[in-house]
Backbone and ligand atoms as CSV (ligand in chain L), in Angstrom:
chain,resi,resn,atom,element,x,y,z
A,1,MET,N,N,58.457,15.776,36.351
A,1,MET,CA,C,58.240,16.968,37.187
A,1,MET,C,C,59.528,17.797,37.275
A,2,LEU,N,N,59.384,19.093,37.184
A,2,LEU,CA,C,60.569,19.954,37.284
A,2,LEU,C,C,61.150,19.875,38.696
A,3,PRO,N,N,62.475,19.941,38.823
A,3,PRO,CA,C,63.040,19.973,40.181
A,3,PRO,C,C,62.632,21.261,40.894
A,4,LEU,N,N,62.530,21.192,42.195
A,4,LEU,CA,C,62.192,22.385,42.981
A,4,LEU,C,C,63.341,23.388,42.898
A,5,PRO,N,N,63.023,24.694,42.789
A,5,PRO,CA,C,64.111,25.666,42.917
A,5,PRO,C,C,64.686,25.587,44.323
A,6,ARG,N,N,65.969,25.910,44.451
A,6,ARG,CA,C,66.583,25.832,45.778
A,6,ARG,C,C,65.913,26.791,46.741
A,7,LEU,N,N,65.744,26.323,47.943
A,7,LEU,CA,C,65.172,27.159,48.986
A,7,LEU,C,C,66.189,28.232,49.391
A,8,LEU,N,N,65.703,29.421,49.659
A,8,LEU,CA,C,66.581,30.491,50.160
A,8,LEU,C,C,66.480,30.543,51.678
A,9,LEU,N,N,67.615,30.400,52.333
A,9,LEU,CA,C,67.686,30.475,53.795
A,9,LEU,C,C,68.330,31.808,54.150
A,10,VAL,N,N,67.566,32.689,54.800
A,10,VAL,CA,C,68.056,34.018,55.176
A,10,VAL,C,C,68.402,33.989,56.661
A,11,LEU,N,N,69.644,34.296,56.969
A,11,LEU,CA,C,70.112,34.204,58.357
A,11,LEU,C,C,70.359,35.578,58.947
A,12,ASP,N,N,69.864,35.774,60.145
A,12,ASP,CA,C,70.221,36.945,60.929
A,12,ASP,C,C,71.687,36.793,61.368
A,13,LEU,N,N,72.294,37.863,61.852
A,13,LEU,CA,C,73.702,37.803,62.244
A,13,LEU,C,C,73.865,37.845,63.780
A,14,ASP,N,N,73.578,38.996,64.397
A,14,ASP,CA,C,73.809,39.151,65.840
A,14,ASP,C,C,72.873,38.268,66.658
A,15,GLU,N,N,73.458,37.535,67.583
A,15,GLU,CA,C,72.754,36.597,68.473
A,15,GLU,C,C,72.166,35.412,67.706
A,16,THR,N,N,72.417,35.348,66.392
A,16,THR,CA,C,72.032,34.161,65.623
A,16,THR,C,C,73.293,33.395,65.218
A,17,LEU,N,N,74.249,34.085,64.572
A,17,LEU,CA,C,75.499,33.438,64.156
A,17,LEU,C,C,76.668,33.837,65.047
A,18,LEU,N,N,76.533,34.983,65.714
A,18,LEU,CA,C,77.634,35.455,66.566
A,18,LEU,C,C,77.089,36.383,67.650
A,19,HIS,N,N,77.977,36.734,68.572
A,19,HIS,CA,C,77.625,37.670,69.642
A,19,HIS,C,C,78.754,38.681,69.769
A,20,ALA,N,N,78.422,39.951,69.659
A,20,ALA,CA,C,79.405,41.025,69.801
A,20,ALA,C,C,79.152,41.738,71.123
A,21,SER,N,N,80.206,41.848,71.910
A,21,SER,CA,C,80.049,42.403,73.251
A,21,SER,C,C,81.037,43.549,73.459
A,22,PRO,N,N,80.623,44.630,74.126
A,22,PRO,CA,C,81.564,45.717,74.393
A,22,PRO,C,C,82.601,45.352,75.448
A,23,THR,N,N,82.333,44.283,76.207
A,23,THR,CA,C,83.314,43.810,77.205
A,23,THR,C,C,83.643,42.347,76.909
A,24,PRO,N,N,84.907,41.899,77.171
A,24,PRO,CA,C,85.238,40.505,76.892
A,24,PRO,C,C,84.489,39.557,77.829
A,25,LEU,N,N,84.272,38.315,77.374
A,25,LEU,CA,C,83.469,37.350,78.142
A,25,LEU,C,C,84.326,36.418,78.985
A,26,GLY,N,N,85.533,36.830,79.310
A,26,GLY,CA,C,86.382,35.966,80.125
A,26,GLY,C,C,87.156,34.966,79.302
A,27,ARG,N,N,87.114,35.111,77.986
A,27,ARG,CA,C,87.954,34.288,77.109
A,27,ARG,C,C,88.272,35.124,75.868
A,28,GLU,N,N,89.284,34.663,75.149
A,28,GLU,CA,C,89.698,35.403,73.956
A,28,GLU,C,C,88.551,35.468,72.953
A,29,PRO,N,N,88.309,36.608,72.351
A,29,PRO,CA,C,87.267,36.658,71.323
A,29,PRO,C,C,87.753,35.955,70.050
A,30,ASP,N,N,86.806,35.513,69.226
A,30,ASP,CA,C,87.156,34.907,67.937
A,30,ASP,C,C,87.477,35.978,66.904
A,31,MET,N,N,86.854,37.146,67.068
A,31,MET,CA,C,87.019,38.232,66.103
A,31,MET,C,C,86.884,39.556,66.858
A,32,ARG,N,N,87.296,40.637,66.175
A,32,ARG,CA,C,87.123,41.973,66.759
A,32,ARG,C,C,86.463,42.865,65.724
A,33,PHE,N,N,85.674,43.818,66.187
A,33,PHE,CA,C,85.181,44.880,65.320
A,33,PHE,C,C,85.190,46.169,66.130
A,34,GLU,N,N,86.047,47.100,65.712
A,34,GLU,CA,C,86.211,48.342,66.463
A,34,GLU,C,C,86.376,47.998,67.947
A,35,GLU,N,N,85.525,48.523,68.842
A,35,GLU,CA,C,85.740,48.233,70.271
A,35,GLU,C,C,85.021,46.954,70.726
A,36,TYR,N,N,84.457,46.195,69.798
A,36,TYR,CA,C,83.674,45.017,70.198
A,36,TYR,C,C,84.486,43.728,70.185
A,37,PHE,N,N,84.170,42.864,71.142
A,37,PHE,CA,C,84.725,41.517,71.212
A,37,PHE,C,C,83.656,40.586,70.631
A,38,VAL,N,N,84.042,39.825,69.604
A,38,VAL,CA,C,83.030,39.075,68.859
A,38,VAL,C,C,83.278,37.578,69.011
A,39,TYR,N,N,82.220,36.855,69.379
A,39,TYR,CA,C,82.280,35.411,69.627
A,39,TYR,C,C,81.390,34.689,68.619
A,40,LYS,N,N,81.955,33.632,68.007
A,40,LYS,CA,C,81.182,32.838,67.051
A,40,LYS,C,C,80.255,31.888,67.789
A,41,ARG,N,N,79.063,31.678,67.281
A,41,ARG,CA,C,78.184,30.653,67.853
A,41,ARG,C,C,78.814,29.282,67.582
A,42,PRO,N,N,78.842,28.396,68.562
A,42,PRO,CA,C,79.440,27.076,68.339
A,42,PRO,C,C,78.850,26.385,67.107
A,43,MET,N,N,79.694,25.759,66.322
A,43,MET,CA,C,79.320,25.010,65.114
A,43,MET,C,C,79.006,25.892,63.911
A,44,VAL,N,N,79.272,27.188,63.999
A,44,VAL,CA,C,78.798,28.055,62.904
A,44,VAL,C,C,79.427,27.677,61.568
A,45,GLU,N,N,80.705,27.307,61.556
A,45,GLU,CA,C,81.338,26.962,60.273
A,45,GLU,C,C,80.695,25.707,59.665
A,46,ALA,N,N,80.499,24.684,60.499
A,46,ALA,CA,C,79.890,23.437,60.007
A,46,ALA,C,C,78.457,23.684,59.556
A,47,PHE,N,N,77.756,24.521,60.302
A,47,PHE,CA,C,76.372,24.845,59.940
A,47,PHE,C,C,76.325,25.493,58.560
A,48,LEU,N,N,77.175,26.490,58.337
A,48,LEU,CA,C,77.157,27.206,57.053
A,48,LEU,C,C,77.587,26.291,55.909
A,49,ALA,N,N,78.591,25.442,56.169
A,49,ALA,CA,C,79.074,24.550,55.110
A,49,ALA,C,C,77.957,23.612,54.643
A,50,GLU,N,N,77.199,23.058,55.589
A,50,GLU,CA,C,76.119,22.164,55.156
A,50,GLU,C,C,74.939,22.958,54.596
A,51,ALA,N,N,74.671,24.113,55.168
A,51,ALA,CA,C,73.534,24.917,54.688
A,51,ALA,C,C,73.720,25.310,53.216
A,52,VAL,N,N,74.936,25.705,52.815
A,52,VAL,CA,C,75.119,26.128,51.411
A,52,VAL,C,C,75.082,24.936,50.455
A,53,ALA,N,N,75.294,23.733,50.993
A,53,ALA,CA,C,75.153,22.548,50.139
A,53,ALA,C,C,73.674,22.241,49.872
A,54,LEU,N,N,72.810,22.614,50.817
A,54,LEU,CA,C,71.383,22.296,50.703
A,54,LEU,C,C,70.546,23.422,50.114
A,55,PHE,N,N,70.929,24.664,50.445
A,55,PHE,CA,C,70.077,25.820,50.155
A,55,PHE,C,C,70.907,26.959,49.557
A,56,ASP,N,N,70.213,27.950,48.955
A,56,ASP,CA,C,70.840,29.252,48.776
A,56,ASP,C,C,70.845,29.895,50.162
A,57,VAL,N,N,71.928,30.520,50.541
A,57,VAL,CA,C,72.034,31.073,51.894
A,57,VAL,C,C,72.414,32.546,51.808
A,58,ALA,N,N,71.732,33.360,52.618
A,58,ALA,CA,C,72.011,34.794,52.648
A,58,ALA,C,C,72.065,35.258,54.094
A,59,VAL,N,N,72.676,36.415,54.296
A,59,VAL,CA,C,72.672,37.046,55.619
A,59,VAL,C,C,71.912,38.356,55.491
A,60,TRP,N,N,71.006,38.577,56.449
A,60,TRP,CA,C,70.277,39.853,56.487
A,60,TRP,C,C,70.206,40.275,57.952
A,61,SER,N,N,70.893,41.372,58.243
A,61,SER,CA,C,70.958,41.880,59.608
A,61,SER,C,C,70.392,43.290,59.632
A,62,SER,N,N,69.875,43.699,60.772
A,62,SER,CA,C,69.422,45.088,60.890
A,62,SER,C,C,70.527,45.973,61.479
A,63,ALA,N,N,71.731,45.424,61.605
A,63,ALA,CA,C,72.865,46.226,62.078
A,63,ALA,C,C,73.427,47.057,60.921
A,64,ASP,N,N,74.290,47.970,61.279
A,64,ASP,CA,C,74.950,48.853,60.320
A,64,ASP,C,C,75.598,48.049,59.176
A,65,ASP,N,N,75.446,48.534,57.956
A,65,ASP,CA,C,75.929,47.795,56.781
A,65,ASP,C,C,77.429,47.474,56.845
A,66,THR,N,N,78.236,48.445,57.289
A,66,THR,CA,C,79.689,48.251,57.329
A,66,THR,C,C,80.058,47.125,58.293
A,67,TYR,N,N,79.416,47.137,59.458
A,67,TYR,CA,C,79.634,46.080,60.452
A,67,TYR,C,C,79.253,44.721,59.869
A,68,VAL,N,N,78.116,44.653,59.225
A,68,VAL,CA,C,77.620,43.377,58.694
A,68,VAL,C,C,78.594,42.812,57.656
A,69,GLN,N,N,79.025,43.660,56.729
A,69,GLN,CA,C,79.944,43.193,55.681
A,69,GLN,C,C,81.265,42.725,56.303
A,70,ASP,N,N,81.782,43.487,57.249
A,70,ASP,CA,C,83.059,43.147,57.879
A,70,ASP,C,C,82.957,41.833,58.650
A,71,MET,N,N,81.874,41.687,59.417
A,71,MET,CA,C,81.711,40.476,60.222
A,71,MET,C,C,81.570,39.241,59.344
A,72,VAL,N,N,80.792,39.348,58.282
A,72,VAL,CA,C,80.580,38.188,57.410
A,72,VAL,C,C,81.887,37.812,56.713
A,73,ARG,N,N,82.662,38.822,56.347
A,73,ARG,CA,C,83.962,38.552,55.720
A,73,ARG,C,C,84.887,37.805,56.691
A,74,GLN,N,N,84.862,38.198,57.947
A,74,GLN,CA,C,85.717,37.535,58.946
A,74,GLN,C,C,85.177,36.154,59.321
A,75,LEU,N,N,83.863,36.076,59.438
A,75,LEU,CA,C,83.225,34.842,59.911
A,75,LEU,C,C,83.285,33.731,58.864
A,76,ALA,N,N,83.015,34.094,57.624
A,76,ALA,CA,C,82.835,33.059,56.587
A,76,ALA,C,C,83.362,33.570,55.250
A,77,PRO,N,N,84.681,33.764,55.129
A,77,PRO,CA,C,85.212,34.398,53.923
A,77,PRO,C,C,85.002,33.595,52.645
A,78,THR,N,N,84.815,32.279,52.769
A,78,THR,CA,C,84.703,31.468,51.545
A,78,THR,C,C,83.282,30.991,51.263
A,79,VAL,N,N,82.334,31.348,52.125
A,79,VAL,CA,C,80.953,30.878,51.922
A,79,VAL,C,C,80.293,31.721,50.821
A,80,PRO,N,N,79.741,31.072,49.785
A,80,PRO,CA,C,79.145,31.823,48.666
A,80,PRO,C,C,77.722,32.281,48.980
A,81,PHE,N,N,77.594,33.325,49.771
A,81,PHE,CA,C,76.264,33.827,50.126
A,81,PHE,C,C,75.557,34.421,48.906
A,82,ALA,N,N,74.257,34.223,48.847
A,82,ALA,CA,C,73.461,34.801,47.756
A,82,ALA,C,C,73.471,36.328,47.859
A,83,PHE,N,N,73.416,36.837,49.081
A,83,PHE,CA,C,73.569,38.274,49.324
A,83,PHE,C,C,73.838,38.489,50.803
A,84,VAL,N,N,74.424,39.637,51.120
A,84,VAL,CA,C,74.673,40.037,52.514
A,84,VAL,C,C,74.105,41.442,52.665
A,85,TRP,N,N,73.008,41.541,53.420
A,85,TRP,CA,C,72.304,42.812,53.553
A,85,TRP,C,C,72.359,43.316,54.999
A,86,GLY,N,N,72.426,44.627,55.135
A,86,GLY,CA,C,72.386,45.263,56.442
A,86,GLY,C,C,71.176,46.171,56.580
A,87,ARG,N,N,71.321,47.119,57.489
A,87,ARG,CA,C,70.181,47.964,57.864
A,87,ARG,C,C,69.585,48.736,56.687
A,88,SER,N,N,70.414,49.096,55.705
A,88,SER,CA,C,69.890,49.904,54.597
A,88,SER,C,C,68.816,49.154,53.814
A,89,ARG,N,N,68.738,47.818,53.976
A,89,ARG,CA,C,67.698,47.034,53.290
A,89,ARG,C,C,66.496,46.780,54.202
A,90,CYS,N,N,66.566,47.235,55.456
A,90,CYS,CA,C,65.451,47.051,56.385
A,90,CYS,C,C,64.487,48.230,56.282
A,91,THR,N,N,63.335,48.049,56.894
A,91,THR,CA,C,62.290,49.070,56.855
A,91,THR,C,C,61.939,49.446,58.288
A,92,TYR,N,N,62.055,50.720,58.603
A,92,TYR,CA,C,61.786,51.176,59.974
A,92,TYR,C,C,60.289,51.317,60.159
A,93,ARG,N,N,59.725,50.491,61.040
A,93,ARG,CA,C,58.270,50.451,61.163
A,93,ARG,C,C,57.843,50.606,62.616
A,94,HIS,N,N,56.686,51.239,62.750
A,94,HIS,CA,C,56.059,51.388,64.059
A,94,HIS,C,C,55.142,50.197,64.305
A,95,ASN,N,N,55.339,49.501,65.413
A,95,ASN,CA,C,54.443,48.418,65.809
A,95,ASN,C,C,53.330,49.045,66.654
A,96,LEU,N,N,52.130,49.124,66.069
A,96,LEU,CA,C,51.037,49.819,66.750
A,96,LEU,C,C,50.632,49.124,68.044
A,97,GLU,N,N,50.647,47.784,68.024
A,97,GLU,CA,C,50.219,47.046,69.213
A,97,GLU,C,C,51.138,47.321,70.404
A,98,LEU,N,N,52.441,47.322,70.142
A,98,LEU,CA,C,53.403,47.457,71.247
A,98,LEU,C,C,53.899,48.893,71.415
A,99,ASP,N,N,53.545,49.764,70.463
A,99,ASP,CA,C,54.054,51.137,70.421
A,99,ASP,C,C,55.591,51.152,70.473
A,100,THR,N,N,56.184,50.283,69.661
A,100,THR,CA,C,57.645,50.256,69.556
A,100,THR,C,C,58.026,50.453,68.086
A,101,TYR,N,N,59.288,50.815,67.878
A,101,TYR,CA,C,59.802,50.943,66.512
A,101,TYR,C,C,60.833,49.856,66.283
A,102,CYS,N,N,60.906,49.392,65.052
A,102,CYS,CA,C,61.779,48.248,64.777
A,102,CYS,C,C,62.231,48.287,63.321
A,103,TRP,N,N,63.487,47.870,63.093
A,103,TRP,CA,C,63.972,47.691,61.719
A,103,TRP,C,C,63.496,46.324,61.243
A,104,GLU,N,N,62.494,46.321,60.379
A,104,GLU,CA,C,61.933,45.054,59.918
A,104,GLU,C,C,62.617,44.568,58.643
A,105,LYS,N,N,62.654,43.235,58.524
A,105,LYS,CA,C,63.158,42.602,57.304
A,105,LYS,C,C,61.929,42.156,56.519
A,106,GLN,N,N,61.579,42.883,55.501
A,106,GLN,CA,C,60.352,42.586,54.758
A,106,GLN,C,C,60.705,41.726,53.547
A,107,LEU,N,N,60.320,40.468,53.642
A,107,LEU,CA,C,60.770,39.486,52.644
A,107,LEU,C,C,60.202,39.738,51.250
A,108,GLN,N,N,59.152,40.559,51.156
A,108,GLN,CA,C,58.626,40.899,49.830
A,108,GLN,C,C,59.729,41.443,48.931
A,109,LYS,N,N,60.739,42.078,49.540
A,109,LYS,CA,C,61.843,42.640,48.754
A,109,LYS,C,C,62.598,41.554,47.971
A,110,LEU,N,N,62.465,40.296,48.401
A,110,LEU,CA,C,63.198,39.216,47.739
A,110,LEU,C,C,62.556,38.806,46.424
A,111,ARG,N,N,61.290,39.192,46.233
A,111,ARG,CA,C,60.625,38.835,44.976
A,111,ARG,C,C,61.364,39.446,43.797
A,112,LYS,N,N,61.887,40.660,43.994
A,112,LYS,CA,C,62.626,41.327,42.910
A,112,LYS,C,C,63.881,40.543,42.535
A,113,LYS,N,N,64.375,39.746,43.467
A,113,LYS,CA,C,65.555,38.927,43.177
A,113,LYS,C,C,65.161,37.563,42.605
A,114,GLY,N,N,63.855,37.386,42.376
A,114,GLY,CA,C,63.391,36.171,41.725
A,114,GLY,C,C,63.003,35.049,42.673
A,115,TYR,N,N,62.952,35.322,43.987
A,115,TYR,CA,C,62.593,34.280,44.942
A,115,TYR,C,C,61.093,34.298,45.219
A,116,SER,N,N,60.486,33.114,45.222
A,116,SER,CA,C,59.100,32.978,45.641
A,116,SER,C,C,59.082,32.808,47.157
A,117,LEU,N,N,58.173,33.506,47.835
A,117,LEU,CA,C,58.143,33.391,49.303
A,117,LEU,C,C,57.677,32.010,49.771
A,118,ASP,N,N,57.214,31.180,48.827
A,118,ASP,CA,C,56.922,29.782,49.178
A,118,ASP,C,C,58.194,29.017,49.507
A,119,ARG,N,N,59.347,29.558,49.056
A,119,ARG,CA,C,60.614,28.828,49.189
A,119,ARG,C,C,61.668,29.682,49.895
A,120,VAL,N,N,61.223,30.466,50.886
A,120,VAL,CA,C,62.151,31.299,51.655
A,120,VAL,C,C,61.923,31.051,53.141
A,121,LEU,N,N,63.004,30.828,53.878
A,121,LEU,CA,C,62.932,30.776,55.344
A,121,LEU,C,C,63.852,31.852,55.896
A,122,ILE,N,N,63.426,32.503,56.975
A,122,ILE,CA,C,64.283,33.473,57.661
A,122,ILE,C,C,64.471,33.012,59.101
A,123,VAL,N,N,65.728,32.960,59.515
A,123,VAL,CA,C,66.077,32.509,60.870
A,123,VAL,C,C,66.525,33.729,61.663
A,124,ASP,N,N,65.869,33.970,62.788
A,124,ASP,CA,C,66.162,35.184,63.560
A,124,ASP,C,C,65.878,34.932,65.035
A,125,ASP,N,N,66.683,35.554,65.903
A,125,ASP,CA,C,66.397,35.436,67.337
A,125,ASP,C,C,65.370,36.480,67.783
A,126,THR,N,N,65.069,37.444,66.919
A,126,THR,CA,C,64.090,38.483,67.254
A,126,THR,C,C,62.894,38.352,66.318
A,127,SER,N,N,61.799,37.795,66.828
A,127,SER,CA,C,60.668,37.502,65.939
A,127,SER,C,C,60.034,38.782,65.394
A,128,GLU,N,N,60.182,39.883,66.137
A,128,GLU,CA,C,59.555,41.133,65.710
A,128,GLU,C,C,60.092,41.605,64.350
A,129,LYS,N,N,61.337,41.253,64.055
A,129,LYS,CA,C,61.955,41.755,62.821
A,129,LYS,C,C,61.407,41.098,61.567
A,130,SER,N,N,60.746,39.967,61.725
A,130,SER,CA,C,60.138,39.335,60.554
A,130,SER,C,C,58.640,39.147,60.758
A,131,ARG,N,N,58.025,40.034,61.549
A,131,ARG,CA,C,56.617,39.796,61.910
A,131,ARG,C,C,55.690,39.895,60.701
A,132,THR,N,N,56.096,40.640,59.645
A,132,THR,CA,C,55.221,40.706,58.469
A,132,THR,C,C,55.291,39.408,57.665
A,133,ASN,N,N,56.260,38.556,57.964
A,133,ASN,CA,C,56.401,37.285,57.241
A,133,ASN,C,C,56.524,36.124,58.228
A,134,TYR,N,N,55.641,36.083,59.218
A,134,TYR,CA,C,55.819,35.085,60.279
A,134,TYR,C,C,55.738,33.659,59.743
A,135,GLY,N,N,55.063,33.473,58.617
A,135,GLY,CA,C,54.970,32.125,58.034
A,135,GLY,C,C,56.297,31.619,57.489
A,136,ASN,N,N,57.226,32.541,57.242
A,136,ASN,CA,C,58.547,32.173,56.737
A,136,ASN,C,C,59.593,32.094,57.854
A,137,ALA,N,N,59.197,32.445,59.072
A,137,ALA,CA,C,60.199,32.683,60.120
A,137,ALA,C,C,60.417,31.469,61.019
A,138,VAL,N,N,61.690,31.206,61.284
A,138,VAL,CA,C,62.090,30.204,62.277
A,138,VAL,C,C,62.785,30.980,63.390
A,139,HIS,N,N,62.129,31.011,64.529
A,139,HIS,CA,C,62.630,31.793,65.655
A,139,HIS,C,C,63.567,30.910,66.480
A,140,ILE,N,N,64.765,31.440,66.794
A,140,ILE,CA,C,65.721,30.637,67.580
A,140,ILE,C,C,66.114,31.373,68.858
A,141,PRO,N,N,66.563,30.649,69.879
A,141,PRO,CA,C,67.036,31.307,71.106
A,141,PRO,C,C,68.292,32.125,70.814
A,142,PRO,N,N,68.439,33.271,71.462
A,142,PRO,CA,C,69.608,34.114,71.206
A,142,PRO,C,C,70.895,33.490,71.731
A,143,PHE,N,N,71.995,33.739,71.015
A,143,PHE,CA,C,73.327,33.326,71.462
A,143,PHE,C,C,73.997,34.529,72.111
A,144,GLU,N,N,74.346,34.382,73.364
A,144,GLU,CA,C,75.003,35.473,74.078
A,144,GLU,C,C,76.373,35.055,74.592
A,145,GLY,N,N,76.985,34.097,73.892
A,145,GLY,CA,C,78.355,33.710,74.211
A,145,GLY,C,C,78.491,32.366,74.907
A,146,GLN,N,N,77.385,31.656,75.138
A,146,GLN,CA,C,77.438,30.384,75.856
A,146,GLN,C,C,78.249,29.362,75.053
A,147,GLU,N,N,79.293,28.803,75.691
A,147,GLU,CA,C,80.155,27.849,74.987
A,147,GLU,C,C,79.456,26.512,74.741
A,148,GLU,N,N,78.417,26.206,75.529
A,148,GLU,CA,C,77.740,24.911,75.389
A,148,GLU,C,C,76.532,24.994,74.440
A,149,ASP,N,N,76.355,26.124,73.786
A,149,ASP,CA,C,75.205,26.317,72.894
A,149,ASP,C,C,75.202,25.263,71.776
A,150,LYS,N,N,74.027,24.655,71.529
A,150,LYS,CA,C,73.922,23.604,70.501
A,150,LYS,C,C,72.867,23.936,69.459
A,151,VAL,N,N,72.405,25.168,69.455
A,151,VAL,CA,C,71.236,25.504,68.634
A,151,VAL,C,C,71.492,25.327,67.136
A,152,LEU,N,N,72.704,25.646,66.660
A,152,LEU,CA,C,72.925,25.548,65.206
A,152,LEU,C,C,72.874,24.094,64.725
A,153,ALA,N,N,73.351,23.173,65.534
A,153,ALA,CA,C,73.252,21.747,65.163
A,153,ALA,C,C,71.788,21.318,65.148
A,154,GLN,N,N,71.031,21.772,66.153
A,154,GLN,CA,C,69.603,21.424,66.209
A,154,GLN,C,C,68.853,22.064,65.042
A,155,LEU,N,N,69.243,23.290,64.715
A,155,LEU,CA,C,68.589,23.999,63.608
A,155,LEU,C,C,68.816,23.265,62.286
A,156,LEU,N,N,70.018,22.781,62.074
A,156,LEU,CA,C,70.315,22.058,60.846
A,156,LEU,C,C,69.454,20.795,60.734
A,157,THR,N,N,69.317,20.088,61.837
A,157,THR,CA,C,68.449,18.903,61.848
A,157,THR,C,C,67.020,19.277,61.478
A,158,TYR,N,N,66.572,20.411,62.006
A,158,TYR,CA,C,65.207,20.854,61.723
A,158,TYR,C,C,65.061,21.305,60.265
A,159,LEU,N,N,66.072,21.979,59.740
A,159,LEU,CA,C,65.945,22.593,58.410
A,159,LEU,C,C,66.095,21.602,57.255
A,160,ARG,N,N,66.905,20.546,57.431
A,160,ARG,CA,C,67.210,19.646,56.297
A,160,ARG,C,C,65.982,19.250,55.483
A,161,PRO,N,N,64.897,18.782,56.111
A,161,PRO,CA,C,63.750,18.331,55.309
A,161,PRO,C,C,63.093,19.445,54.486
A,162,PHE,N,N,63.301,20.704,54.853
A,162,PHE,CA,C,62.675,21.800,54.107
A,162,PHE,C,C,63.195,21.893,52.673
A,163,ALA,N,N,64.350,21.283,52.387
A,163,ALA,CA,C,64.872,21.299,51.014
A,163,ALA,C,C,63.838,20.717,50.045
A,164,HIS,N,N,62.930,19.868,50.550
A,164,HIS,CA,C,61.951,19.199,49.687
A,164,HIS,C,C,60.520,19.688,49.919
A,165,VAL,N,N,60.351,20.772,50.646
A,165,VAL,CA,C,59.014,21.291,50.943
A,165,VAL,C,C,58.640,22.355,49.907
A,166,HIS,N,N,57.486,22.177,49.248
A,166,HIS,CA,C,57.082,23.119,48.197
A,166,HIS,C,C,56.626,24.459,48.753
A,167,HIS,N,N,55.871,24.426,49.850
A,167,HIS,CA,C,55.281,25.655,50.393
A,167,HIS,C,C,55.669,25.760,51.870
A,168,VAL,N,N,56.807,26.393,52.132
A,168,VAL,CA,C,57.328,26.368,53.509
A,168,VAL,C,C,56.408,27.082,54.491
A,169,ARG,N,N,55.590,28.032,53.989
A,169,ARG,CA,C,54.742,28.790,54.921
A,169,ARG,C,C,53.624,27.938,55.506
A,170,ARG,N,N,53.340,26.801,54.860
A,170,ARG,CA,C,52.261,25.937,55.376
A,170,ARG,C,C,52.725,25.063,56.532
A,171,VAL,N,N,54.024,25.051,56.791
A,171,VAL,CA,C,54.548,24.203,57.872
A,171,VAL,C,C,54.563,24.999,59.179
A,172,GLU,N,N,53.978,24.443,60.212
A,172,GLU,CA,C,53.998,25.088,61.542
A,172,GLU,C,C,55.429,25.094,62.077
A,173,LYS,N,N,55.913,26.289,62.413
A,173,LYS,CA,C,57.303,26.368,62.877
A,173,LYS,C,C,57.433,26.791,64.333
A,174,ARG,N,N,56.331,27.280,64.887
A,174,ARG,CA,C,56.422,27.695,66.291
A,174,ARG,C,C,56.761,26.497,67.159
A,175,ASP,N,N,57.580,26.749,68.163
A,175,ASP,CA,C,57.870,25.692,69.132
A,175,ASP,C,C,58.713,24.552,68.541
A,176,TRP,N,N,59.407,24.857,67.411
A,176,TRP,CA,C,60.129,23.774,66.700
A,176,TRP,C,C,61.194,23.119,67.583
A,177,LEU,N,N,61.886,23.935,68.382
A,177,LEU,CA,C,63.013,23.395,69.144
A,177,LEU,C,C,62.532,22.430,70.233
A,178,ARG,N,N,61.428,22.794,70.871
A,178,ARG,CA,C,60.878,21.919,71.913
A,178,ARG,C,C,60.397,20.602,71.292
A,179,ARG,N,N,59.744,20.726,70.119
A,179,ARG,CA,C,59.243,19.503,69.459
A,179,ARG,C,C,60.405,18.630,69.000
A,180,LEU,N,N,61.471,19.267,68.483
A,180,LEU,CA,C,62.649,18.502,68.043
A,180,LEU,C,C,63.293,17.787,69.223
A,181,SER,N,N,63.421,18.505,70.323
A,181,SER,CA,C,64.071,17.934,71.518
A,181,SER,C,C,63.246,16.784,72.091
A,182,ALA,N,N,61.919,16.874,71.911
A,182,ALA,CA,C,61.036,15.818,72.435
A,182,ALA,C,C,61.084,14.585,71.545
A,183,GLY,N,N,61.746,14.707,70.374
A,183,GLY,CA,C,61.864,13.564,69.463
A,183,GLY,C,C,60.582,13.339,68.707
L,1,MG,MG,MG,69.608,39.047,66.057
């Protein structure tokens, strides 16, 4: 049997890997961007190091492209990301049900890069941004600077087995954190 192609793990940036705040949080920031104080999510370096050993890893944010490139360079200068995309790769869509507008990350765009959506996961704290691909989405609680945050370690535990899953969309992902915590 042929080996499985590596799974592509697409990571959101703001409130997923870091938190950028216009005011300091009572401690020194890890990074700065223009007038923003930027805090890394706890364990982010260890998370990325193990993630790139298991999967192809990319960053896709709906923030401004310049900000995204700068932050990723500061956050993880040596991590070999498959790609780093910002808002210019998102699609501005009207959500008819909620009558809201949102920069969506439409994973169909990854087919042109040779990825099958059977082997793509997207991790985001805002489920609306991947609503057209909810079967690929792992929704996580937002990081807003909490020093005791453990979500990236829990996420890694949850994601490891997906390296061997042929059709990731068939796996129920809702409520993953509660189920993981319940053992
Ligand atoms: Mg986010």
